[in-house]
A tleap script that builds the chain and sets N, CA, C and O, in Angstrom:
source leaprc.protein.ff14SB
mol = sequence {
  NMET GLN CYS LEU LEU VAL ASP ASP ASP LEU
  ASP ASP GLN GLU VAL PHE LEU MET THR LEU
  GLU LYS ILE ASN LYS ASP ILE LYS CYS LEU
  THR ALA ASN ASN GLY VAL GLU ALA LEU SER
  LEU LEU SER HIE ASN SER PHE VAL PRO ASP
  TYR ILE PHE LEU ASP VAL ASN MET PRO LYS
  MET ASN GLY ILE GLU CYS LEU LYS ASN ILE
  LYS ASP LEU SER HIE LEU ASN ASP CYS LYS
  ILE PHE MET TYR SER THR THR SER GLU THR
  SER VAL LEU GLU LYS SER LYS SER LEU GLY
  ALA THR ASP PHE ILE VAL LYS PRO ALA SER
  PRO ALA THR LEU LYS ALA THR LEU SER VAL
  ILE LEU ASN CASN
}
set mol.1.N position { -38.285 -32.384 -9.649 }
set mol.1.CA position { -38.926 -31.500 -8.690 }
set mol.1.C position { -40.103 -30.803 -9.380 }
set mol.1.O position { -40.009 -30.361 -10.526 }
set mol.2.N position { -41.197 -30.723 -8.651 }
set mol.2.CA position { -42.394 -30.065 -9.176 }
set mol.2.C position { -42.866 -28.980 -8.211 }
set mol.2.O position { -42.722 -29.102 -6.995 }
set mol.3.N position { -43.428 -27.924 -8.776 }
set mol.3.CA position { -44.014 -26.904 -7.911 }
set mol.3.C position { -45.262 -26.323 -8.574 }
set mol.3.O position { -45.522 -26.516 -9.762 }
set mol.4.N position { -46.003 -25.615 -7.761 }
set mol.4.CA position { -47.205 -24.933 -8.217 }
set mol.4.C position { -47.144 -23.494 -7.739 }
set mol.4.O position { -46.919 -23.230 -6.558 }
set mol.5.N position { -47.344 -22.575 -8.656 }
set mol.5.CA position { -47.445 -21.155 -8.319 }
set mol.5.C position { -48.905 -20.750 -8.489 }
set mol.5.O position { -49.491 -20.933 -9.556 }
set mol.6.N position { -49.479 -20.203 -7.434 }
set mol.6.CA position { -50.865 -19.745 -7.471 }
set mol.6.C position { -50.838 -18.226 -7.317 }
set mol.6.O position { -50.572 -17.704 -6.234 }
set mol.7.N position { -51.114 -17.532 -8.409 }
set mol.7.CA position { -51.001 -16.070 -8.416 }
set mol.7.C position { -51.871 -15.520 -9.534 }
set mol.7.O position { -51.817 -16.016 -10.660 }
set mol.8.N position { -52.661 -14.516 -9.243 }
set mol.8.CA position { -53.550 -13.942 -10.251 }
set mol.8.C position { -52.856 -12.928 -11.155 }
set mol.8.O position { -53.445 -12.482 -12.140 }
set mol.9.N position { -51.625 -12.557 -10.843 }
set mol.9.CA position { -50.888 -11.575 -11.638 }
set mol.9.C position { -50.024 -12.315 -12.664 }
set mol.9.O position { -49.037 -12.957 -12.306 }
set mol.10.N position { -50.406 -12.218 -13.937 }
set mol.10.CA position { -49.701 -12.947 -14.990 }
set mol.10.C position { -48.258 -12.488 -15.147 }
set mol.10.O position { -47.391 -13.294 -15.485 }
set mol.11.N position { -47.984 -11.207 -14.907 }
set mol.11.CA position { -46.603 -10.719 -14.976 }
set mol.11.C position { -45.765 -11.362 -13.872 }
set mol.11.O position { -44.627 -11.766 -14.111 }
set mol.12.N position { -46.321 -11.456 -12.673 }
set mol.12.CA position { -45.598 -12.107 -11.574 }
set mol.12.C position { -45.359 -13.581 -11.887 }
set mol.12.O position { -44.302 -14.121 -11.562 }
set mol.13.N position { -46.331 -14.231 -12.514 }
set mol.13.CA position { -46.157 -15.629 -12.913 }
set mol.13.C position { -44.987 -15.766 -13.884 }
set mol.13.O position { -44.145 -16.653 -13.743 }
set mol.14.N position { -44.952 -14.883 -14.861 }
set mol.14.CA position { -43.899 -14.945 -15.886 }
set mol.14.C position { -42.514 -14.749 -15.269 }
set mol.14.O position { -41.584 -15.490 -15.587 }
set mol.15.N position { -42.376 -13.766 -14.397 }
set mol.15.CA position { -41.085 -13.510 -13.736 }
set mol.15.C position { -40.683 -14.716 -12.887 }
set mol.15.O position { -39.526 -15.136 -12.906 }
set mol.16.N position { -41.636 -15.266 -12.149 }
set mol.16.CA position { -41.378 -16.420 -11.290 }
set mol.16.C position { -40.894 -17.608 -12.132 }
set mol.16.O position { -39.894 -18.240 -11.790 }
set mol.17.N position { -41.590 -17.912 -13.219 }
set mol.17.CA position { -41.230 -19.047 -14.073 }
set mol.17.C position { -39.869 -18.855 -14.740 }
set mol.17.O position { -39.084 -19.799 -14.832 }
set mol.18.N position { -39.589 -17.651 -15.199 }
set mol.18.CA position { -38.282 -17.371 -15.814 }
set mol.18.C position { -37.170 -17.527 -14.772 }
set mol.18.O position { -36.090 -18.032 -15.079 }
set mol.19.N position { -37.439 -17.097 -13.558 }
set mol.19.CA position { -36.451 -17.208 -12.493 }
set mol.19.C position { -36.192 -18.668 -12.140 }
set mol.19.O position { -35.043 -19.071 -11.962 }
set mol.20.N position { -37.249 -19.453 -12.039 }
set mol.20.CA position { -37.084 -20.887 -11.770 }
set mol.20.C position { -36.235 -21.551 -12.847 }
set mol.20.O position { -35.372 -22.376 -12.545 }
set mol.21.N position { -36.480 -21.194 -14.089 }
set mol.21.CA position { -35.728 -21.792 -15.191 }
set mol.21.C position { -34.239 -21.466 -15.085 }
set mol.21.O position { -33.393 -22.292 -15.425 }
set mol.22.N position { -33.924 -20.263 -14.614 }
set mol.22.CA position { -32.514 -19.889 -14.429 }
set mol.22.C position { -31.876 -20.688 -13.300 }
set mol.22.O position { -30.677 -20.965 -13.332 }
set mol.23.N position { -32.672 -21.056 -12.308 }
set mol.23.CA position { -32.147 -21.825 -11.174 }
set mol.23.C position { -31.936 -23.283 -11.574 }
set mol.23.O position { -30.889 -23.869 -11.300 }
set mol.24.N position { -32.944 -23.858 -12.223 }
set mol.24.CA position { -32.873 -25.274 -12.596 }
set mol.24.C position { -33.892 -25.543 -13.699 }
set mol.24.O position { -35.099 -25.472 -13.467 }
set mol.25.N position { -33.410 -25.847 -14.879 }
set mol.25.CA position { -34.291 -26.079 -16.030 }
set mol.25.C position { -35.175 -27.316 -15.866 }
set mol.25.O position { -36.163 -27.471 -16.584 }
set mol.26.N position { -34.828 -28.185 -14.936 }
set mol.26.CA position { -35.578 -29.428 -14.744 }
set mol.26.C position { -36.773 -29.291 -13.799 }
set mol.26.O position { -37.532 -30.243 -13.617 }
set mol.27.N position { -36.940 -28.126 -13.206 }
set mol.27.CA position { -38.080 -27.919 -12.312 }
set mol.27.C position { -39.339 -27.746 -13.154 }
set mol.27.O position { -39.400 -26.885 -14.032 }
set mol.28.N position { -40.340 -28.572 -12.874 }
set mol.28.CA position { -41.622 -28.453 -13.561 }
set mol.28.C position { -42.527 -27.600 -12.673 }
set mol.28.O position { -42.760 -27.944 -11.514 }
set mol.29.N position { -43.032 -26.501 -13.207 }
set mol.29.CA position { -43.884 -25.621 -12.409 }
set mol.29.C position { -45.179 -25.335 -13.163 }
set mol.29.O position { -45.173 -24.791 -14.267 }
set mol.30.N position { -46.276 -25.714 -12.542 }
set mol.30.CA position { -47.589 -25.374 -13.069 }
set mol.30.C position { -48.054 -24.086 -12.412 }
set mol.30.O position { -47.565 -23.713 -11.345 }
set mol.31.N position { -48.997 -23.410 -13.049 }
set mol.31.CA position { -49.546 -22.186 -12.471 }
set mol.31.C position { -51.061 -22.289 -12.385 }
set mol.31.O position { -51.703 -22.998 -13.160 }
set mol.32.N position { -51.604 -21.569 -11.432 }
set mol.32.CA position { -53.047 -21.404 -11.281 }
set mol.32.C position { -53.289 -19.931 -10.992 }
set mol.32.O position { -52.466 -19.277 -10.352 }
set mol.33.N position { -54.417 -19.408 -11.461 }
set mol.33.CA position { -54.698 -17.982 -11.307 }
set mol.33.C position { -55.421 -17.627 -10.016 }
set mol.33.O position { -55.560 -16.451 -9.683 }
set mol.34.N position { -55.879 -18.638 -9.290 }
set mol.34.CA position { -56.558 -18.383 -8.016 }
set mol.34.C position { -56.649 -19.698 -7.243 }
set mol.34.O position { -56.263 -20.754 -7.743 }
set mol.35.N position { -57.160 -19.616 -6.028 }
set mol.35.CA position { -57.254 -20.790 -5.178 }
set mol.35.C position { -58.169 -21.872 -5.710 }
set mol.35.O position { -57.915 -23.058 -5.501 }
set mol.36.N position { -59.231 -21.480 -6.394 }
set mol.36.CA position { -60.173 -22.459 -6.952 }
set mol.36.C position { -59.466 -23.315 -8.005 }
set mol.36.O position { -59.586 -24.540 -8.002 }
set mol.37.N position { -58.725 -22.654 -8.911 }
set mol.37.CA position { -57.969 -23.388 -9.931 }
set mol.37.C position { -56.924 -24.290 -9.287 }
set mol.37.O position { -56.729 -25.430 -9.711 }
set mol.38.N position { -56.258 -23.774 -8.263 }
set mol.38.CA position { -55.219 -24.551 -7.586 }
set mol.38.C position { -55.794 -25.819 -6.974 }
set mol.38.O position { -55.227 -26.900 -7.130 }
set mol.39.N position { -56.909 -25.692 -6.286 }
set mol.39.CA position { -57.519 -26.864 -5.651 }
set mol.39.C position { -58.007 -27.869 -6.679 }
set mol.39.O position { -58.003 -29.073 -6.422 }
set mol.40.N position { -58.425 -27.391 -7.833 }
set mol.40.CA position { -58.828 -28.294 -8.900 }
set mol.40.C position { -57.629 -29.143 -9.351 }
set mol.40.O position { -57.760 -30.348 -9.566 }
set mol.41.N position { -56.464 -28.501 -9.489 }
set mol.41.CA position { -55.252 -29.222 -9.866 }
set mol.41.C position { -54.793 -30.189 -8.776 }
set mol.41.O position { -54.350 -31.304 -9.051 }
set mol.42.N position { -54.914 -29.727 -7.529 }
set mol.42.CA position { -54.353 -30.477 -6.406 }
set mol.42.C position { -55.266 -31.561 -5.844 }
set mol.42.O position { -54.809 -32.430 -5.101 }
set mol.43.N position { -56.522 -31.520 -6.183 }
set mol.43.CA position { -57.461 -32.456 -5.574 }
set mol.43.C position { -57.290 -33.875 -6.090 }
set mol.43.O position { -57.813 -34.821 -5.501 }
set mol.44.N position { -56.567 -34.025 -7.175 }
set mol.44.CA position { -56.288 -35.352 -7.722 }
set mol.44.C position { -54.897 -35.790 -7.276 }
set mol.44.O position { -53.968 -34.983 -7.264 }
set mol.45.N position { -54.753 -37.020 -6.922 }
set mol.45.CA position { -53.456 -37.524 -6.470 }
set mol.45.C position { -52.404 -37.542 -7.574 }
set mol.45.O position { -51.236 -37.824 -7.305 }
set mol.46.N position { -52.798 -37.248 -8.808 }
set mol.46.CA position { -51.857 -37.320 -9.920 }
set mol.46.C position { -50.844 -36.169 -9.921 }
set mol.46.O position { -49.772 -36.300 -10.512 }
set mol.47.N position { -51.165 -35.053 -9.272 }
set mol.47.CA position { -50.214 -33.941 -9.195 }
set mol.47.C position { -49.913 -33.659 -7.731 }
set mol.47.O position { -50.752 -33.153 -6.986 }
set mol.48.N position { -48.688 -34.002 -7.342 }
set mol.48.CA position { -48.253 -33.782 -5.963 }
set mol.48.C position { -46.949 -32.985 -6.019 }
set mol.48.O position { -45.867 -33.566 -6.106 }
set mol.49.N position { -47.051 -31.667 -5.969 }
set mol.49.CA position { -45.841 -30.848 -6.054 }
set mol.49.C position { -45.011 -30.929 -4.775 }
set mol.49.O position { -45.522 -31.227 -3.696 }
set mol.50.N position { -43.731 -30.658 -4.927 }
set mol.50.CA position { -42.837 -30.580 -3.764 }
set mol.50.C position { -43.016 -29.248 -3.050 }
set mol.50.O position { -42.869 -29.154 -1.831 }
set mol.51.N position { -43.335 -28.222 -3.832 }
set mol.51.CA position { -43.490 -26.860 -3.306 }
set mol.51.C position { -44.734 -26.214 -3.893 }
set mol.51.O position { -45.059 -26.400 -5.066 }
set mol.52.N position { -45.424 -25.450 -3.050 }
set mol.52.CA position { -46.537 -24.621 -3.510 }
set mol.52.C position { -46.252 -23.194 -3.060 }
set mol.52.O position { -45.912 -22.953 -1.901 }
set mol.53.N position { -46.394 -22.259 -3.980 }
set mol.53.CA position { -46.225 -20.837 -3.688 }
set mol.53.C position { -47.584 -20.187 -3.894 }
set mol.53.O position { -48.130 -20.200 -4.997 }
set mol.54.N position { -48.134 -19.611 -2.806 }
set mol.54.CA position { -49.503 -19.097 -2.803 }
set mol.54.C position { -49.542 -17.589 -2.595 }
set mol.54.O position { -49.094 -17.092 -1.562 }
set mol.55.N position { -50.063 -16.874 -3.551 }
set mol.55.CA position { -50.298 -15.442 -3.369 }
set mol.55.C position { -51.411 -15.289 -2.322 }
set mol.55.O position { -52.302 -16.134 -2.239 }
set mol.56.N position { -51.364 -14.242 -1.543 }
set mol.56.CA position { -52.382 -14.028 -0.512 }
set mol.56.C position { -53.638 -13.401 -1.106 }
set mol.56.O position { -54.745 -13.880 -0.858 }
set mol.57.N position { -53.477 -12.347 -1.879 }
set mol.57.CA position { -54.620 -11.599 -2.398 }
set mol.57.C position { -54.958 -12.022 -3.818 }
set mol.57.O position { -54.271 -11.659 -4.772 }
set mol.58.N position { -56.040 -12.805 -3.942 }
set mol.58.CA position { -56.502 -13.268 -5.255 }
set mol.58.C position { -58.026 -13.275 -5.270 }
set mol.58.O position { -58.667 -13.370 -4.223 }
set mol.59.N position { -58.604 -13.172 -6.479 }
set mol.59.CA position { -60.070 -13.280 -6.585 }
set mol.59.C position { -60.520 -14.733 -6.421 }
set mol.59.O position { -59.703 -15.653 -6.461 }
set mol.60.N position { -61.795 -14.923 -6.240 }
set mol.60.CA position { -62.467 -16.222 -6.104 }
set mol.60.C position { -62.128 -16.935 -4.803 }
set mol.60.O position { -63.028 -17.287 -4.042 }
set mol.61.N position { -60.847 -17.152 -4.538 }
set mol.61.CA position { -60.414 -17.752 -3.277 }
set mol.61.C position { -59.010 -17.239 -2.988 }
set mol.61.O position { -58.086 -17.449 -3.774 }
set mol.62.N position { -58.860 -16.564 -1.851 }
set mol.62.CA position { -57.552 -15.998 -1.542 }
set mol.62.C position { -56.587 -17.086 -1.039 }
set mol.62.O position { -56.973 -18.238 -0.842 }
set mol.63.N position { -55.348 -16.696 -0.843 }
set mol.63.CA position { -54.318 -17.645 -0.450 }
set mol.63.C position { -54.543 -18.294 0.899 }
set mol.63.O position { -54.241 -19.474 1.079 }
set mol.64.N position { -55.072 -17.534 1.856 }
set mol.64.CA position { -55.325 -18.085 3.194 }
set mol.64.C position { -56.405 -19.170 3.116 }
set mol.64.O position { -56.253 -20.240 3.704 }
set mol.65.N position { -57.484 -18.897 2.396 }
set mol.65.CA position { -58.553 -19.894 2.234 }
set mol.65.C position { -58.031 -21.126 1.494 }
set mol.65.O position { -58.365 -22.258 1.844 }
set mol.66.N position { -57.217 -20.896 0.479 }
set mol.66.CA position { -56.644 -22.000 -0.287 }
set mol.66.C position { -55.725 -22.845 0.597 }
set mol.66.O position { -55.765 -24.074 0.541 }
set mol.67.N position { -54.908 -22.194 1.405 }
set mol.67.CA position { -54.023 -22.903 2.332 }
set mol.67.C position { -54.815 -23.822 3.256 }
set mol.67.O position { -54.443 -24.978 3.457 }
set mol.68.N position { -55.905 -23.309 3.814 }
set mol.68.CA position { -56.755 -24.130 4.690 }
set mol.68.C position { -57.226 -25.385 3.965 }
set mol.68.O position { -57.200 -26.480 4.525 }
set mol.69.N position { -57.655 -25.219 2.717 }
set mol.69.CA position { -58.147 -26.352 1.928 }
set mol.69.C position { -57.039 -27.336 1.561 }
set mol.69.O position { -57.250 -28.548 1.582 }
set mol.70.N position { -55.873 -26.822 1.231 }
set mol.70.CA position { -54.741 -27.690 0.891 }
set mol.70.C position { -54.372 -28.556 2.090 }
set mol.70.O position { -54.051 -29.734 1.934 }
set mol.71.N position { -54.417 -27.980 3.270 }
set mol.71.CA position { -54.042 -28.721 4.477 }
set mol.71.C position { -55.009 -29.880 4.756 }
set mol.71.O position { -54.682 -30.782 5.527 }
set mol.72.N position { -56.182 -29.861 4.142 }
set mol.72.CA position { -57.136 -30.963 4.286 }
set mol.72.C position { -56.873 -32.107 3.302 }
set mol.72.O position { -57.505 -33.159 3.390 }
set mol.73.N position { -55.945 -31.902 2.370 }
set mol.73.CA position { -55.642 -32.928 1.371 }
set mol.73.C position { -54.439 -33.751 1.847 }
set mol.73.O position { -53.296 -33.306 1.754 }
set mol.74.N position { -54.709 -34.938 2.349 }
set mol.74.CA position { -53.670 -35.744 2.995 }
set mol.74.C position { -52.517 -36.116 2.063 }
set mol.74.O position { -51.395 -36.312 2.529 }
set mol.75.N position { -52.771 -36.216 0.768 }
set mol.75.CA position { -51.679 -36.578 -0.141 }
set mol.75.C position { -50.666 -35.436 -0.313 }
set mol.75.O position { -49.631 -35.616 -0.954 }
set mol.76.N position { -50.965 -34.270 0.256 }
set mol.76.CA position { -50.045 -33.132 0.169 }
set mol.76.C position { -49.345 -32.837 1.498 }
set mol.76.O position { -48.750 -31.772 1.662 }
set mol.77.N position { -49.413 -33.774 2.443 }
set mol.77.CA position { -48.835 -33.547 3.772 }
set mol.77.C position { -47.349 -33.201 3.738 }
set mol.77.O position { -46.873 -32.455 4.595 }
set mol.78.N position { -46.615 -33.723 2.773 }
set mol.78.CA position { -45.171 -33.476 2.716 }
set mol.78.C position { -44.793 -32.275 1.863 }
set mol.78.O position { -43.615 -31.936 1.748 }
set mol.79.N position { -45.775 -31.641 1.272 }
set mol.79.CA position { -45.539 -30.488 0.410 }
set mol.79.C position { -45.200 -29.249 1.244 }
set mol.79.O position { -45.850 -28.962 2.249 }
set mol.80.N position { -44.188 -28.536 0.812 }
set mol.80.CA position { -43.824 -27.283 1.481 }
set mol.80.C position { -44.632 -26.157 0.835 }
set mol.80.O position { -44.632 -25.997 -0.385 }
set mol.81.N position { -45.318 -25.383 1.672 }
set mol.81.CA position { -46.190 -24.321 1.169 }
set mol.81.C position { -45.668 -22.969 1.625 }
set mol.81.O position { -45.532 -22.707 2.820 }
set mol.82.N position { -45.380 -22.125 0.659 }
set mol.82.CA position { -44.876 -20.786 0.933 }
set mol.82.C position { -45.913 -19.759 0.499 }
set mol.82.O position { -46.357 -19.769 -0.649 }
set mol.83.N position { -46.292 -18.889 1.399 }
set mol.83.CA position { -47.131 -17.760 1.030 }
set mol.83.C position { -46.217 -16.778 0.296 }
set mol.83.O position { -45.079 -16.559 0.710 }
set mol.84.N position { -46.708 -16.198 -0.775 }
set mol.84.CA position { -45.884 -15.381 -1.667 }
set mol.84.C position { -46.699 -14.149 -2.025 }
set mol.84.O position { -47.597 -14.217 -2.864 }
set mol.85.N position { -46.389 -13.022 -1.390 }
set mol.85.CA position { -47.277 -11.877 -1.528 }
set mol.85.C position { -46.554 -10.551 -1.397 }
set mol.85.O position { -45.442 -10.479 -0.876 }
set mol.86.N position { -47.206 -9.503 -1.880 }
set mol.86.CA position { -46.676 -8.155 -1.703 }
set mol.86.C position { -46.934 -7.648 -0.288 }
set mol.86.O position { -46.269 -6.719 0.171 }
set mol.87.N position { -47.893 -8.252 0.400 }
set mol.87.CA position { -48.202 -7.808 1.752 }
set mol.87.C position { -47.150 -8.303 2.731 }
set mol.87.O position { -46.613 -9.401 2.582 }
set mol.88.N position { -46.865 -7.490 3.721 }
set mol.88.CA position { -45.935 -7.920 4.765 }
set mol.88.C position { -46.570 -7.703 6.132 }
set mol.88.O position { -45.875 -7.551 7.137 }
set mol.89.N position { -47.906 -7.693 6.154 }
set mol.89.CA position { -48.623 -7.493 7.406 }
set mol.89.C position { -48.354 -8.656 8.358 }
set mol.89.O position { -48.475 -9.822 7.981 }
set mol.90.N position { -47.993 -8.328 9.579 }
set mol.90.CA position { -47.681 -9.339 10.586 }
set mol.90.C position { -48.856 -10.280 10.822 }
set mol.90.O position { -48.665 -11.484 10.987 }
set mol.91.N position { -50.067 -9.736 10.838 }
set mol.91.CA position { -51.242 -10.583 11.102 }
set mol.91.C position { -51.420 -11.652 10.014 }
set mol.91.O position { -51.798 -12.784 10.314 }
set mol.92.N position { -51.151 -11.297 8.767 }
set mol.92.CA position { -51.279 -12.250 7.660 }
set mol.92.C position { -50.181 -13.309 7.771 }
set mol.92.O position { -50.431 -14.497 7.565 }
set mol.93.N position { -48.973 -12.873 8.094 }
set mol.93.CA position { -47.861 -13.801 8.268 }
set mol.93.C position { -48.165 -14.785 9.390 }
set mol.93.O position { -47.977 -15.990 9.222 }
set mol.94.N position { -48.629 -14.290 10.521 }
set mol.94.CA position { -48.939 -15.143 11.667 }
set mol.94.C position { -50.075 -16.110 11.350 }
set mol.94.O position { -50.013 -17.281 11.726 }
set mol.95.N position { -51.103 -15.637 10.669 }
set mol.95.CA position { -52.233 -16.485 10.293 }
set mol.95.C position { -51.756 -17.612 9.371 }
set mol.95.O position { -52.147 -18.767 9.539 }
set mol.96.N position { -50.912 -17.269 8.400 }
set mol.96.CA position { -50.379 -18.260 7.466 }
set mol.96.C position { -49.609 -19.351 8.201 }
set mol.96.O position { -49.805 -20.541 7.956 }
set mol.97.N position { -48.740 -18.931 9.095 }
set mol.97.CA position { -47.929 -19.890 9.860 }
set mol.97.C position { -48.817 -20.767 10.734 }
set mol.97.O position { -48.583 -21.970 10.852 }
set mol.98.N position { -49.838 -20.165 11.349 }
set mol.98.CA position { -50.715 -20.942 12.235 }
set mol.98.C position { -51.521 -21.981 11.456 }
set mol.98.O position { -51.921 -23.004 12.012 }
set mol.99.N position { -51.758 -21.720 10.171 }
set mol.99.CA position { -52.498 -22.658 9.333 }
set mol.99.C position { -51.593 -23.702 8.672 }
set mol.99.O position { -52.072 -24.594 7.971 }
set mol.100.N position { -50.299 -23.584 8.898 }
set mol.100.CA position { -49.388 -24.615 8.407 }
set mol.100.C position { -48.488 -24.231 7.250 }
set mol.100.O position { -47.835 -25.101 6.673 }
set mol.101.N position { -48.431 -22.951 6.890 }
set mol.101.CA position { -47.503 -22.542 5.833 }
set mol.101.C position { -46.073 -22.757 6.307 }
set mol.101.O position { -45.755 -22.517 7.472 }
set mol.102.N position { -45.227 -23.203 5.414 }
set mol.102.CA position { -43.820 -23.418 5.739 }
set mol.102.C position { -43.141 -22.093 6.048 }
set mol.102.O position { -42.379 -21.981 7.009 }
set mol.103.N position { -43.425 -21.094 5.229 }
set mol.103.CA position { -42.826 -19.776 5.430 }
set mol.103.C position { -43.599 -18.754 4.607 }
set mol.103.O position { -44.530 -19.096 3.879 }
set mol.104.N position { -43.200 -17.509 4.735 }
set mol.104.CA position { -43.855 -16.388 4.067 }
set mol.104.C position { -42.788 -15.605 3.317 }
set mol.104.O position { -41.804 -15.161 3.908 }
set mol.105.N position { -42.983 -15.439 2.026 }
set mol.105.CA position { -42.034 -14.686 1.202 }
set mol.105.C position { -42.722 -13.418 0.719 }
set mol.105.O position { -43.774 -13.479 0.082 }
set mol.106.N position { -42.126 -12.270 1.021 }
set mol.106.CA position { -42.635 -11.019 0.468 }
set mol.106.C position { -42.058 -10.917 -0.945 }
set mol.106.O position { -40.852 -11.054 -1.148 }
set mol.107.N position { -42.943 -10.674 -1.918 }
set mol.107.CA position { -42.486 -10.606 -3.311 }
set mol.107.C position { -41.377 -9.565 -3.428 }
set mol.107.O position { -41.572 -8.397 -3.094 }
set mol.108.N position { -40.216 -9.998 -3.903 }
set mol.108.CA position { -39.095 -9.059 -4.012 }
set mol.108.C position { -39.264 -8.098 -5.181 }
set mol.108.O position { -39.989 -8.369 -6.138 }
set mol.109.N position { -38.578 -6.978 -5.074 }
set mol.109.CA position { -38.669 -5.936 -6.098 }
set mol.109.C position { -37.883 -6.290 -7.352 }
set mol.109.O position { -38.149 -5.748 -8.425 }
set mol.110.N position { -36.916 -7.195 -7.226 }
set mol.110.CA position { -36.086 -7.500 -8.396 }
set mol.110.C position { -36.009 -9.002 -8.651 }
set mol.110.O position { -36.087 -9.802 -7.719 }
set mol.111.N position { -35.856 -9.377 -9.919 }
set mol.111.CA position { -35.684 -10.795 -10.246 }
set mol.111.C position { -34.447 -11.405 -9.581 }
set mol.111.O position { -34.451 -12.585 -9.231 }
set mol.112.N position { -33.397 -10.611 -9.406 }
set mol.112.CA position { -32.173 -11.129 -8.769 }
set mol.112.C position { -32.439 -11.532 -7.323 }
set mol.112.O position { -31.931 -12.550 -6.852 }
set mol.113.N position { -33.232 -10.734 -6.627 }
set mol.113.CA position { -33.577 -11.056 -5.241 }
set mol.113.C position { -34.469 -12.286 -5.201 }
set mol.113.O position { -34.305 -13.143 -4.333 }
set mol.114.N position { -35.409 -12.381 -6.130 }
set mol.114.CA position { -36.264 -13.560 -6.211 }
set mol.114.C position { -35.422 -14.801 -6.462 }
set mol.114.O position { -35.641 -15.840 -5.839 }
set mol.115.N position { -34.461 -14.699 -7.370 }
set mol.115.CA position { -33.590 -15.842 -7.679 }
set mol.115.C position { -32.821 -16.287 -6.437 }
set mol.115.O position { -32.710 -17.482 -6.165 }
set mol.116.N position { -32.299 -15.334 -5.696 }
set mol.116.CA position { -31.550 -15.672 -4.478 }
set mol.116.C position { -32.455 -16.364 -3.461 }
set mol.116.O position { -32.063 -17.361 -2.856 }
set mol.117.N position { -33.649 -15.842 -3.276 }
set mol.117.CA position { -34.598 -16.408 -2.315 }
set mol.117.C position { -35.018 -17.821 -2.724 }
set mol.117.O position { -35.004 -18.738 -1.903 }
set mol.118.N position { -35.389 -17.993 -3.988 }
set mol.118.CA position { -35.824 -19.310 -4.457 }
set mol.118.C position { -34.688 -20.327 -4.449 }
set mol.118.O position { -34.907 -21.509 -4.180 }
set mol.119.N position { -33.487 -19.870 -4.740 }
set mol.119.CA position { -32.318 -20.768 -4.717 }
set mol.119.C position { -32.117 -21.358 -3.335 }
set mol.119.O position { -31.831 -22.548 -3.199 }
set mol.120.N position { -32.264 -20.533 -2.307 }
set mol.120.CA position { -32.118 -21.015 -0.936 }
set mol.120.C position { -33.214 -22.039 -0.606 }
set mol.120.O position { -32.936 -23.093 -0.034 }
set mol.121.N position { -34.439 -21.721 -0.968 }
set mol.121.CA position { -35.571 -22.610 -0.677 }
set mol.121.C position { -35.434 -23.940 -1.405 }
set mol.121.O position { -35.594 -24.997 -0.795 }
set mol.122.N position { -35.146 -23.903 -2.673 }
set mol.122.CA position { -35.127 -25.107 -3.499 }
set mol.122.C position { -33.887 -25.971 -3.300 }
set mol.122.O position { -33.885 -27.149 -3.657 }
set mol.123.N position { -32.848 -25.398 -2.741 }
set mol.123.CA position { -31.617 -26.163 -2.527 }
set mol.123.C position { -31.464 -26.659 -1.099 }
set mol.123.O position { -30.414 -27.186 -0.732 }
set mol.124.N position { -32.512 -26.491 -0.287 }
set mol.124.CA position { -32.473 -27.003 1.095 }
set mol.124.C position { -33.182 -28.325 1.174 }
set mol.124.O position { -33.260 -28.920 2.249 }
savepdb mol mol.pdb
quit
């Protein structure tokens, strides 16, 4: 299983990666610091993750713009894309869903909650 985390917060990246490792050591997860980096990784057919986790608020290209671009890449049609953000604004959630996001995860306050949430997603 492969995934991509796109998040400009290095601390959030570290917590996310440590949590994934606790769930399943065999999950390969790459990271990108913004949408531009993510699209650079994803534009080649050589990396096709099963899951993409996209932060909404990032410099250079935010998560919504990145989501729109990812949806144009046909080799990623089967990829599940989760928006992953501190924001819980209904308008952002609705926009994400309308653009094809699988779901929206509000960044949890604790690693234990993140582990529970990711376990459900990755084991379905």
